[in-house]
C-alpha positions as CSV (number, residue, x, y, z in Angstrom):
1,M,0.0,0.0,0.0
2,L,1.1,3.5,-0.6
3,F,1.9,4.6,3.1
4,R,3.3,1.5,4.1
5,S,6.8,2.6,3.7
6,I,5.9,5.5,6.2
7,F,4.3,3.1,8.6
8,N,7.3,0.7,8.7
9,E,9.8,3.2,9.2
10,V,7.9,4.9,12.1
11,V,6.4,1.8,13.9
12,P,8.7,-0.9,15.4
13,K,8.3,-4.3,13.9
14,R,6.6,-6.0,17.0
15,I,4.0,-3.3,16.9
16,R,3.5,-3.7,13.1
17,E,2.8,-7.5,13.3
18,Y,-1.0,-8.7,13.7
19,V,-1.2,-9.8,17.0
20,A,-2.7,-13.2,18.2
21,L,-5.6,-11.8,20.3
22,R,-6.5,-9.3,17.7
23,V,-4.9,-6.5,19.7
24,V,-4.2,-3.2,18.5
25,Y,-1.4,-1.3,20.2
26,F,-1.3,2.6,20.3
27,F,2.1,3.7,21.7
28,S,2.3,7.5,21.8
29,S,6.0,7.4,22.9
30,Y,6.5,6.0,19.3
31,F,4.6,8.6,17.5
32,Q,5.3,11.5,20.1
33,S,2.1,13.4,19.6
34,N,-1.8,13.0,19.0
35,F,-2.8,11.8,15.4
36,T,-5.8,10.9,13.7
37,F,-5.4,7.2,12.4
38,I,-7.1,5.5,9.5
39,I,-6.1,1.9,10.0
40,E,-6.9,-0.8,7.6
41,E,-6.3,-4.5,8.3
42,R,-5.7,-6.9,5.4
43,W,-5.9,-10.8,5.4
44,E,-4.8,-12.7,2.3
45,F,-5.5,-16.5,2.3
46,A,-3.4,-18.8,0.2
47,D,-6.1,-19.4,-2.3
48,N,-5.6,-15.6,-3.4
49,Q,-8.9,-14.8,-1.6
50,T,-8.5,-11.5,0.3
51,F,-10.4,-10.3,3.3
52,R,-10.1,-6.4,4.1
53,A,-11.7,-4.8,7.1
54,A,-11.5,-1.9,9.6
55,E,-12.1,-3.9,12.5
56,V,-13.7,-1.9,15.4
57,Y,-11.2,-2.4,18.3
58,L,-11.8,1.2,19.6
59,P,-10.4,2.3,23.0
60,T,-13.5,4.1,23.7
61,R,-15.6,0.9,23.8
62,L,-13.1,-0.8,25.8
63,A,-13.0,2.0,28.5
64,G,-16.7,2.2,28.4
65,L,-16.7,5.8,27.1
66,S,-19.3,7.4,25.1
67,T,-19.0,6.9,21.3
68,S,-20.1,8.7,18.4
69,E,-23.4,7.8,16.9
70,L,-21.6,7.1,13.7
71,L,-19.8,4.2,15.6
72,V,-21.9,1.6,13.8
73,G,-21.4,-1.9,15.7
74,S,-21.8,-0.9,19.2
75,S,-24.3,0.4,21.4
76,D,-25.3,4.0,22.0
77,L,-23.8,4.4,25.6
78,K,-25.4,8.0,25.6
79,N,-28.7,6.2,25.2
80,P,-28.7,2.7,26.6
81,A,-32.0,1.9,25.8
82,A,-31.5,2.5,22.2
83,E,-31.3,-0.4,19.9
84,P,-27.9,-1.6,19.0
85,K,-26.6,-1.1,15.3
86,F,-24.9,-4.0,13.7
87,G,-22.5,-4.4,10.8
88,I,-20.4,-1.8,8.9
89,P,-21.4,-1.4,5.1
90,V,-18.3,-0.9,2.8
91,N,-16.7,2.3,2.5
92,T,-18.4,3.6,5.6
93,K,-16.0,6.0,7.8
94,I,-16.2,5.5,11.4
95,I,-15.3,8.3,13.7
96,D,-14.4,7.9,17.4
97,E,-13.3,10.6,19.8
98,F,-12.6,10.5,23.3
99,E,-10.1,12.3,25.5
100,G,-8.8,14.2,22.8
101,I,-7.9,11.4,20.3
102,R,-9.8,11.2,17.1
103,L,-9.6,7.8,15.4
104,E,-11.1,7.4,11.8
105,W,-11.8,3.9,10.6
106,T,-12.9,3.0,6.9
107,L,-14.1,-0.6,5.9
108,H,-12.6,-0.3,2.3
109,S,-13.6,-3.7,1.0
110,V,-14.8,-7.5,1.8
111,E,-14.1,-10.2,-0.7
112,P,-16.2,-12.2,-0.9
113,K,-18.7,-9.7,-0.1
114,K,-20.0,-11.2,2.9
115,Y,-19.4,-10.6,6.8
116,C,-20.7,-11.2,10.0
117,R,-23.0,-8.7,11.4
118,E,-25.1,-10.5,14.1
119,K,-23.1,-11.4,17.4
120,R,-23.3,-9.4,20.6
121,C,-21.1,-9.9,23.8
122,G,-22.9,-8.9,26.9
123,E,-23.9,-5.3,27.3
124,E,-21.2,-4.1,24.8
125,K,-21.5,-5.0,21.1
126,I,-18.4,-6.2,19.4
127,I,-18.2,-6.9,15.6
128,I,-15.8,-9.2,14.2
129,F,-15.9,-9.2,10.4
130,T,-15.6,-12.8,8.9
131,T,-16.3,-14.2,5.6
132,N,-18.9,-17.0,5.5
133,H,-16.1,-19.7,4.4
134,K,-13.7,-19.3,7.2
135,E,-14.5,-22.0,8.9
136,K,-13.8,-24.2,5.5
137,L,-10.1,-22.9,5.7
138,D,-7.3,-24.7,7.2
139,P,-5.8,-22.2,9.6
140,T,-2.6,-23.2,8.4
141,L,-3.6,-21.3,5.0
142,L,-3.6,-18.1,7.0
143,R,-0.7,-15.7,5.9
144,P,0.8,-13.0,8.2
145,G,-1.7,-10.4,8.7
146,R,-0.8,-6.7,7.7
147,M,-1.9,-3.5,9.2
148,D,-1.5,-0.2,7.1
149,V,-1.6,3.1,9.0
150,H,-2.5,6.2,7.5
151,I,-1.2,9.0,9.7
152,L,-3.0,12.4,9.4
153,M,-2.2,14.2,12.3
154,D,-4.9,16.6,12.7
155,N,-7.8,17.7,15.1
156,C,-6.3,16.5,18.2
157,T,-6.5,18.3,21.7
158,P,-3.5,18.3,24.0
159,F,-3.7,14.7,25.2
160,V,-1.4,11.6,24.3
161,F,-1.3,8.4,26.2
162,K,1.8,7.8,28.3
163,K,1.5,4.2,27.4
164,L,-1.8,2.7,25.9
165,V,-2.5,-0.7,25.1
166,A,-5.9,-0.8,23.6
167,L,-6.8,-4.4,24.4
168,Y,-9.8,-6.2,22.7
169,L,-11.9,-7.7,25.4
170,K,-15.4,-7.7,26.4
171,I,-16.8,-10.8,27.3
172,N,-20.3,-11.4,29.1
173,E,-20.5,-8.4,31.6
174,H,-16.7,-8.0,32.3
175,V,-14.6,-5.5,31.2
176,L,-10.6,-5.6,31.4
177,F,-10.4,-2.1,33.0
178,D,-11.7,-3.0,36.2
179,P,-9.7,-1.7,38.9
180,I,-6.9,-4.4,38.9
181,E,-4.0,-3.6,41.2
182,K,-1.7,-6.4,40.1
183,L,-1.5,-8.7,37.0
184,V,0.7,-11.1,35.5
185,L,-0.1,-13.3,32.5
186,E,2.4,-15.9,31.2
187,V,1.3,-17.8,28.1
188,S,3.2,-20.8,26.9
189,A,1.1,-21.3,23.5
190,T,2.6,-21.2,20.3
191,P,1.3,-18.8,17.8
192,A,0.2,-21.7,15.7
193,E,-2.0,-23.0,18.7
194,V,-3.6,-19.8,19.1
195,T,-4.4,-19.3,15.4
196,Q,-6.1,-22.7,15.5
197,Q,-8.1,-21.6,18.3
198,L,-9.2,-18.2,16.3
199,M,-10.1,-19.9,13.2
200,A,-12.0,-22.6,15.1
201,N,-15.5,-20.8,15.1
202,K,-16.8,-18.4,12.8
203,D,-18.6,-16.5,15.7
204,A,-16.6,-14.1,17.2
205,D,-17.5,-14.3,20.7
206,I,-17.4,-18.1,20.6
207,A,-14.0,-18.1,19.2
208,F,-12.8,-15.8,22.0
209,K,-14.4,-17.8,24.8
210,G,-12.8,-20.6,23.1
211,L,-9.5,-19.2,23.2
212,L,-9.8,-18.2,26.7
213,E,-10.4,-21.4,27.8
214,F,-7.7,-22.8,25.9
215,L,-5.3,-20.4,27.5
216,E,-6.8,-21.7,31.1
217,T,-5.5,-25.0,29.9
218,K,-2.2,-23.8,29.3
219,K,-1.9,-22.9,33.1
220,I,-1.7,-19.1,32.6
221,K,-0.6,-17.7,35.8
222,K,-2.7,-15.1,37.2
223,E,-2.1,-13.0,40.3
224,E,-4.9,-10.4,41.0
225,D,-5.5,-8.2,43.8
226,S,-8.7,-9.5,46.0
227,K,-10.5,-6.1,44.7
228,T,-10.4,-7.3,41.4
229,S,-13.9,-8.0,39.8
230,A,-12.9,-9.3,36.5
231,A,-13.6,-12.9,35.7
232,V,-12.4,-12.9,32.4
233,I,-9.0,-11.7,31.6
234,S,-6.8,-11.9,28.3
235,S,-3.4,-11.0,27.2
236,A,-1.5,-9.3,24.7
237,F,1.0,-11.2,22.6
238,T,4.4,-9.9,21.4
239,A,4.5,-12.2,18.5
240,A,2.4,-12.4,15.5
241,P,0.2,-15.6,15.3
242,Y,2.1,-17.0,12.3
243,P,1.0,-20.7,11.7
244,D,4.7,-21.8,11.0
245,S,6.1,-20.4,14.2
246,K,6.8,-22.8,17.0
247,K,8.2,-20.2,19.2
248,P,6.1,-19.6,22.5
249,I,4.3,-16.5,22.5
250,G,6.0,-15.1,25.6
251,S,4.6,-13.2,28.6
252,I,3.5,-9.7,29.4
253,R,3.3,-7.9,32.9
254,F,1.3,-4.9,33.6
255,Q,2.4,-2.4,36.3
256,P,-0.2,-1.7,38.6
257,L,-3.1,0.1,37.4
258,P,-4.4,2.7,39.5
259,L,-8.1,2.7,38.3
260,S,-11.2,3.6,39.6
261,P,-14.3,1.5,39.2
262,S,-15.7,4.4,36.8
263,Y,-14.7,3.7,33.4
264,C,-15.2,7.1,32.3
265,N,-11.7,8.5,32.6
266,V,-9.9,5.1,32.6
267,S,-7.8,5.3,29.5
268,S,-6.3,8.6,30.1
269,R,-4.6,7.0,33.5
270,I,-3.6,3.6,32.0
271,S,0.2,2.9,32.6
272,A,0.5,-0.6,31.4
273,M,3.6,-1.2,29.6
274,A,4.1,-4.3,27.1
275,K,7.6,-4.6,27.9
276,P,10.1,-7.2,29.3
277,N,10.0,-7.2,32.9
278,D,13.3,-5.7,33.3
279,A,12.2,-2.6,31.5
280,L,9.4,-1.7,33.9
281,S,11.4,0.7,36.0
282,V,12.7,3.0,33.1
283,D,10.4,5.9,32.7
284,T,10.8,7.4,29.0
285,S,7.6,9.1,28.9
286,L,7.4,12.5,27.1
287,S,6.2,16.0,28.8
288,P,2.7,17.1,28.3
289,R,4.0,20.3,26.6
290,V,5.6,18.0,23.9
291,K,3.0,15.5,23.9
292,S,0.3,18.0,23.0
293,L,2.4,19.5,20.2
294,K,1.0,18.8,16.7
295,P,3.4,18.1,13.9
296,S,3.5,20.3,11.0
297,K,1.0,18.7,8.2
298,T,2.9,20.5,5.6
299,M,6.1,18.6,6.5
300,V,4.3,15.5,6.8
301,I,3.0,15.6,3.4
302,T,6.2,16.8,2.0
303,D,8.2,14.0,3.5
304,L,5.8,11.4,2.6
305,A,6.0,12.5,-1.1
306,A,9.7,12.6,-0.9
307,T,9.8,9.0,0.3
308,L,7.6,7.7,-2.4
309,V,9.7,9.6,-4.9
310,Q,12.6,7.9,-3.5
311,S,10.7,4.4,-3.5
312,G,10.0,4.8,-7.3
313,V,6.6,6.6,-7.3
314,P,6.6,9.6,-9.8
315,V,4.8,12.2,-7.5
316,I,4.0,15.6,-8.4
317,R,5.0,17.8,-5.5
318,L,2.9,20.8,-4.7
319,A,3.1,20.8,-1.0
320,A,6.2,22.4,0.3
321,G,6.4,26.1,0.4
322,E,9.9,26.4,-1.2
323,P,10.8,28.4,-4.0
324,D,12.5,26.3,-6.9
325,F,15.0,28.7,-7.8
326,D,18.5,28.2,-6.8
327,T,20.0,30.9,-4.5
328,P,21.4,34.0,-6.3
329,Q,24.8,33.3,-7.6
330,I,26.3,36.5,-5.7
331,V,24.5,35.3,-2.4
332,A,25.9,31.8,-2.6
333,E,29.5,33.2,-3.3
334,A,29.5,35.1,-0.2
335,G,28.6,32.2,1.8
336,M,31.5,30.2,0.0
337,N,33.8,33.3,0.5
338,A,32.7,33.3,4.3
339,I,34.1,29.7,4.4
340,R,37.4,30.4,2.4
341,D,38.2,33.3,4.7
342,G,37.7,31.1,7.8
343,F,34.8,33.3,8.9
344,T,33.2,29.8,10.5
345,R,33.1,30.5,14.3
346,Y,30.5,31.7,16.7
347,T,29.1,35.0,16.1
348,L,27.4,37.5,18.6
349,N,24.3,36.0,19.6
350,A,22.0,38.7,18.1
351,G,23.8,38.4,14.8
352,I,26.7,40.2,13.3
353,T,26.7,44.1,13.3
354,E,27.3,44.0,9.5
355,L,24.1,42.3,9.0
356,R,21.8,43.7,11.5
357,E,23.1,47.5,10.3
358,A,22.1,46.1,6.7
359,I,18.4,45.0,7.9
360,C,18.1,48.6,9.8
361,H,19.0,50.2,6.3
362,K,16.4,47.6,4.6
363,L,13.6,48.4,7.0
364,K,14.2,52.3,6.7
365,E,14.3,52.3,2.9
366,E,11.8,49.8,2.1
367,N,9.3,49.9,5.3
368,G,9.7,53.2,6.5
369,L,10.9,52.0,10.0
370,S,13.6,53.4,11.8
371,Y,15.5,50.7,14.2
372,A,18.7,50.7,15.8
373,P,21.1,47.3,15.6
374,D,20.1,46.6,19.1
375,Q,16.6,46.4,18.2
376,I,17.4,43.5,15.5
377,L,17.6,39.8,16.7
378,V,19.0,37.4,13.8
379,S,17.8,33.7,14.3
380,N,18.0,30.6,12.7
381,G,14.9,31.3,10.3
382,A,12.0,33.1,10.8
383,K,10.1,30.4,12.4
384,Q,12.6,30.6,15.5
385,S,12.1,34.4,15.5
386,L,8.2,33.9,15.6
387,L,8.5,31.4,18.4
388,Q,10.9,33.3,20.4
389,A,8.6,36.4,20.1
390,V,5.5,34.3,21.2
391,L,7.4,32.9,24.3
392,A,8.8,36.5,25.1
393,V,5.4,38.2,25.5
394,C,2.9,35.8,26.3
395,S,2.0,34.3,29.8
396,P,-0.3,31.4,30.6
397,G,-3.8,32.0,30.1
398,D,-3.1,34.7,27.4
399,E,-4.9,34.7,24.2
400,V,-3.4,34.7,20.9
401,I,-5.6,36.1,18.2
402,I,-5.1,34.2,14.7
403,P,-7.2,34.7,11.8
404,A,-7.8,31.5,9.7
405,P,-6.7,30.4,7.3
406,Y,-3.1,30.6,9.3
407,W,0.1,29.3,9.0
408,V,0.4,25.7,10.6
409,S,3.0,26.6,13.3
410,Y,1.2,29.8,14.6
411,T,-1.3,27.7,16.8
412,E,1.3,25.4,18.2
413,Q,3.7,28.2,18.9
414,A,0.9,29.8,21.0
415,R,0.5,26.6,22.9
416,L,4.0,26.1,23.6
417,A,3.8,29.4,25.5
418,D,0.9,28.1,27.6
419,A,-1.4,30.7,25.5
420,T,-4.7,30.0,24.1
421,P,-5.1,30.4,20.3
422,V,-8.3,32.1,19.6
423,I,-9.2,31.6,15.8
424,I,-11.3,34.1,13.9
425,P,-12.4,32.4,10.5
426,T,-12.6,34.4,7.4
427,K,-14.1,34.0,4.2
428,I,-13.2,33.5,0.8
429,S,-15.6,36.1,-0.5
430,D,-13.7,38.5,1.4
431,N,-10.3,37.1,-0.1
432,F,-9.7,35.6,3.4
433,L,-8.8,39.1,4.8
434,L,-9.5,39.5,8.6
435,N,-13.1,41.5,9.3
436,P,-12.3,44.3,12.0
437,K,-15.8,43.6,13.4
438,D,-15.1,40.0,13.8
439,L,-11.5,40.7,15.4
440,E,-13.2,43.4,17.8
441,S,-15.8,40.9,18.8
442,K,-13.0,38.3,19.8
443,L,-10.8,40.6,22.0
444,T,-10.8,40.3,25.8
445,E,-8.5,41.5,28.6
446,K,-6.8,38.1,28.0
447,S,-5.9,39.1,24.4
448,R,-2.1,39.4,24.1
449,L,-1.1,38.9,20.6
450,L,-2.6,39.2,17.3
451,I,-0.8,37.5,14.5
452,L,-1.1,39.0,11.1
453,C,0.7,37.4,7.7
454,S,0.6,39.6,4.9
455,P,1.3,38.3,2.2
456,S,-0.4,35.3,3.5
457,N,0.6,31.8,3.7
458,P,-1.6,29.8,2.9
459,T,-3.9,32.1,0.7
460,G,-1.9,34.6,-0.9
461,S,-4.0,37.3,0.4
462,V,-2.5,40.8,0.9
463,Y,-3.9,43.3,3.4
464,P,-4.5,46.7,1.9
465,K,-2.9,49.7,3.9
466,S,-6.9,51.1,4.5
467,L,-7.8,47.4,6.2
468,L,-4.4,47.5,8.4
469,E,-5.4,51.0,9.6
470,E,-8.8,49.7,10.7
471,I,-7.2,46.9,12.5
472,A,-4.8,49.3,14.1
473,R,-7.5,51.4,15.3
474,I,-9.1,48.4,17.3
475,V,-5.5,47.2,18.6
476,A,-5.0,50.7,20.0
477,K,-8.1,50.4,22.3
478,H,-6.5,47.6,23.9
479,P,-3.5,48.3,26.2
480,R,-2.1,44.7,26.4
481,L,-2.6,43.6,23.0
482,M,0.4,43.5,20.6
483,V,1.0,42.5,17.1
484,L,3.1,39.9,15.7
485,S,3.6,40.9,11.9
486,D,4.8,38.0,9.8
487,E,6.3,39.8,6.4
488,I,8.3,36.8,5.1
489,Y,6.5,37.0,1.8
490,E,6.9,40.7,1.6
491,H,8.7,40.8,-1.6
492,I,6.7,38.2,-3.6
493,I,3.7,40.3,-4.4
494,Y,1.8,41.2,-7.6
495,A,1.0,44.8,-8.6
496,P,-1.3,46.5,-8.2
497,A,-1.1,45.0,-4.8
498,T,1.4,46.7,-2.3
499,H,3.0,45.8,1.2
500,T,2.4,47.7,4.2
501,S,4.5,47.0,7.3
502,F,2.0,47.2,10.2
503,A,4.7,48.9,12.7
504,S,4.6,51.7,10.2
505,L,1.1,52.6,10.9
506,P,0.2,55.5,13.8
507,N,0.8,54.4,17.2
508,M,1.7,50.7,16.4
509,Y,5.3,51.2,16.3
510,E,5.9,50.3,19.8
511,R,3.1,47.5,19.9
512,T,4.5,45.6,16.8
513,L,7.0,42.9,16.6
514,T,8.0,42.5,12.9
515,V,9.3,39.1,11.7
516,N,11.2,38.8,8.2
517,G,13.8,36.4,6.6
518,F,15.6,35.3,3.5
519,S,14.1,31.9,2.7
520,K,11.3,32.7,0.3
521,A,12.3,36.1,-1.6
522,F,15.8,35.2,-2.0
523,A,15.4,31.5,-2.3
524,M,17.6,30.7,0.9
525,T,15.3,28.0,2.5
526,G,18.3,25.8,3.5
527,W,20.4,28.8,4.8
528,R,18.1,29.2,7.8
529,L,18.3,32.8,8.3
530,G,15.3,35.0,9.7
531,Y,15.1,38.2,12.0
532,L,12.9,39.8,14.4
533,A,12.6,43.8,14.9
534,G,10.8,45.4,17.7
535,P,10.9,47.6,21.0
536,K,14.5,47.1,22.4
537,H,13.5,45.4,25.8
538,I,11.4,42.7,23.9
539,V,14.3,41.8,21.6
540,A,16.6,41.8,24.2
541,A,14.4,39.3,26.1
542,C,14.2,37.3,22.7
543,S,17.9,37.4,22.6
544,K,18.3,36.0,26.0
545,L,15.9,33.1,25.2
546,Q,17.8,32.4,21.8
547,G,21.0,32.4,24.0
548,Q,19.7,29.3,25.5
549,V,18.4,27.7,22.6
550,S,20.5,27.7,19.8
551,S,22.9,30.9,20.4
552,G,23.5,32.7,17.1
553,A,22.6,31.9,13.5
554,S,25.2,30.5,11.3
555,S,28.1,32.8,10.5
556,I,28.2,31.6,6.7
557,A,24.4,32.3,6.4
558,Q,24.7,35.7,8.0
559,K,27.4,36.8,5.5
560,A,25.0,35.5,2.6
561,G,22.3,37.3,4.2
562,V,24.5,40.7,3.9
563,A,24.9,40.0,0.2
564,A,21.3,39.4,-0.2
565,L,20.4,42.6,1.1
566,G,23.0,44.4,-1.2
567,L,21.1,42.9,-4.3
568,G,19.1,46.6,-4.1
569,K,15.7,47.4,-3.0
570,A,13.2,44.6,-2.5
571,G,15.8,42.3,-4.0
572,G,16.5,44.1,-7.1
573,E,16.2,42.5,-10.7
574,T,17.1,39.1,-9.2
575,V,14.0,38.8,-6.9
576,A,12.0,40.6,-9.6
577,E,12.6,37.9,-12.2
578,M,11.4,35.2,-9.8
579,V,8.2,37.2,-9.0
580,K,7.4,37.5,-12.6
581,A,7.6,33.7,-12.9
582,Y,5.5,33.3,-9.9
583,R,2.9,35.5,-11.4
584,E,2.9,33.5,-14.7
585,R,2.2,30.5,-12.7
586,R,-0.5,31.9,-10.8
587,D,-2.2,33.3,-13.8
588,F,-2.1,29.6,-15.3
589,L,-3.6,28.1,-12.3
590,V,-6.1,30.5,-11.7
591,K,-7.5,30.5,-15.2
592,N,-7.6,26.5,-15.0
593,F,-9.1,26.3,-11.6
594,R,-11.8,29.0,-12.4
595,E,-12.7,26.7,-15.4
596,M,-13.1,23.5,-13.0
597,E,-16.6,22.7,-12.1
598,G,-17.1,22.9,-8.2
599,A,-13.7,24.6,-7.5
600,K,-13.8,28.0,-5.9
601,I,-10.9,30.1,-5.6
602,S,-9.7,33.7,-4.3
603,E,-6.9,35.0,-6.6
604,P,-3.9,35.6,-4.7
605,Q,-2.0,38.7,-4.5
606,G,1.3,37.6,-3.2
607,A,3.4,34.6,-2.1
608,F,2.9,31.4,-4.1
609,Y,0.1,29.5,-3.0
610,L,-3.4,29.1,-4.1
611,F,-6.0,28.0,-1.7
612,I,-8.8,26.1,-3.4
613,D,-12.5,25.4,-2.0
614,F,-13.2,21.8,-2.9
615,S,-15.9,21.2,-0.3
616,A,-18.3,20.7,-3.2
617,Y,-16.7,17.1,-3.8
618,Y,-17.2,16.2,-0.2
619,G,-19.4,13.2,0.2
620,S,-18.1,11.7,-2.9
621,E,-17.3,8.0,-2.9
622,V,-14.5,6.5,-4.9
623,E,-14.2,2.7,-5.6
624,G,-11.1,1.2,-4.3
625,F,-10.5,4.4,-2.0
626,G,-13.5,5.0,0.2
627,L,-15.6,8.1,1.1
628,I,-14.2,11.6,0.6
629,S,-15.3,13.6,3.6
630,D,-13.0,16.6,4.2
631,S,-9.7,17.9,2.9
632,S,-7.6,15.5,4.6
633,S,-9.2,12.4,2.7
634,L,-9.4,14.4,-0.4
635,A,-5.8,15.4,-0.2
636,L,-4.8,11.5,0.3
637,Y,-7.1,10.7,-2.5
638,F,-5.0,13.0,-4.9
639,L,-1.5,11.5,-3.5
640,D,-2.9,8.0,-3.4
641,K,-4.5,7.6,-6.8
642,F,-3.0,10.1,-8.8
643,Q,0.2,11.0,-7.1
644,V,-0.4,14.8,-6.6
645,A,0.8,16.0,-3.2
646,M,-1.1,19.1,-1.7
647,V,-1.5,20.0,1.8
648,P,-5.1,19.6,3.0
649,G,-6.6,22.9,4.4
650,D,-7.7,21.5,7.9
651,A,-3.9,22.1,8.6
652,F,-4.5,25.8,8.2
653,G,-7.7,25.8,10.0
654,D,-10.0,25.7,6.9
655,D,-11.2,22.2,6.1
656,T,-12.9,23.5,3.0
657,C,-9.9,24.0,1.1
658,I,-6.6,22.4,-0.3
659,R,-3.3,24.6,-0.7
660,I,-1.2,24.1,-3.8
661,S,2.3,25.6,-4.0
662,Y,3.2,26.8,-7.5
663,A,6.7,27.1,-6.3
664,T,7.7,24.7,-9.3
665,S,7.8,24.8,-13.0
666,L,4.9,25.5,-15.4
667,D,5.4,21.9,-16.9
668,V,5.0,20.5,-13.7
669,L,1.8,22.6,-13.1
670,R,0.5,21.6,-16.5
671,A,0.9,18.1,-15.4
672,A,-0.6,18.5,-12.1
673,V,-3.8,20.2,-13.6
674,V,-4.2,17.3,-16.0
675,K,-4.2,14.9,-13.1
676,I,-6.4,17.0,-10.7
677,R,-9.1,17.2,-13.4
678,K,-9.0,13.6,-14.1
679,A,-9.1,12.8,-10.2
680,L,-12.4,15.1,-10.1
681,E,-14.0,13.3,-12.8
682,P,-15.3,10.2,-10.8
683,L,-16.2,12.5,-7.8
684,R,-18.7,14.4,-9.9
685,A,-20.8,11.3,-10.3
686,T,-21.7,11.1,-6.9
687,V,-22.1,14.7,-5.8
688,S,-24.0,17.5,-7.1
689,V,-21.2,20.4,-8.5
């Protein structure tokens, strides 16, 4: 499968393997964040018959938590009197949310198209999908099972399990998550024997009861506290149930589980570890701050596309926000000269004086802003400048106002500062620009920072000066409110649009932190060079923070930065030629997507992104893929079936759209448009666009 290579790199082998008791493991210590999972299990038989299903082993049901009504196959725990629903039709997406974790499961296909939908175990309903011919198959014909995971990484609140073992068990009226104080299970059965028992009966509950009875005959050792009320217990095995394996499955030991009789919050307190006994004393858990952090979906899609290309899949990559031009020769030569001249040692933490003076000159000439060198902090990229600014001015409980769509890191940087992101949606009909009335309605005494990005990533929108002046008048009414102005795309702008620095507006100089850099305009993404300009005491605080994080930026990159600023106003002809190419590409895409039925766009005035509303296609079903219900599933569809990599809009806070980067050649964009048109054709048959 398309995503298998990524899955195999991320998850250790013993977790990848299909486990004898059909136990699904979720170890957050391996993933290091909250994720949305789409999990598919594939069973292959020696007679070439295939059984594929998304089996409903949801931790919510195991812990007794409430489930979504979409969770077909279990009773509605919010309404116990309701009649349970059984069976999951092909291509049905199941969504389960609990404790901030969102799981998405899709039953893609079943061959032959028959499956079990009748059994119930106790008060909880557990559905095991089977084919009606399973009882006719010799268990030894079963090949190793496979579990493919699509890691989407979105929509998760700050919560991750320290160690979660999601155990499949609900027999009669007993739940594994009773208040077990101590439990040791030792299993001497071989995988082949366990597989034999699993295949013995077509009915799931009978099969599991038979397995448990079988394990009892193998003298499973059970040490339970007298308070434990669970009469039926199962174990998780560390080896896959391969029929030809004669090696004993092994044992598993659980640490004491400090669980209450209530199931409501039990899963957040599970500390069971599926590790050898001698490893139980080692605590390698992550901090809540890091566990709550979402990875950049832009980087995820970009890395996935790169991995596919390396494996021989010809992917059209439109995900990364990276210029396709080389660094200007004169800039590259300045960096190489720095190496030849031995300018390779530590620099001042705030940056070399030559570069900071050049930045001051640039801000004065191009932006009308007067700064001294001690008001400039050079960092390892604008992203570091942004984070340090947020950390310097925000306190726990403060609110950071962020218009959506937004760059992916803004919300996570606010959370790293223990601040609360307050999202203000914008409209495509307003060119994704912040409405001043919406801003005013969201401001409170806790409002500390407003983040503006113009030109915008991901929309390409440019704030006109008149609108910025309206926003400035609102900001002026709130003494605690500061503005973080991200101006990294300043020079990539298409006339008649013009750029206005927020700090240049009346009374905004002392309230504005301006961030800029060299990556976008000068095609220097790998050089990692950005800067912050603002009030002296705040810049000094950011410098102090940087001194404990990274120290000064690369000496070589700083010399290159001096050369870049020497190209002339707005980068001179060198940057102007790049912008001319970007504009040509933009015009090509705008024309083509305006002609596409069901696609809505706002013409970008800057940057090199197109943010396209494809929501008219949501609800489409595609044979061999499944339901397209949101931007993530649509982006995966484009990548999986047509090898075009784009970033889903939900990464930017707008699930109706997908972001295309046109920082690539016109030939590549032409090929992409052809593929996107072809990809949308089967979708039109199932939705009205």
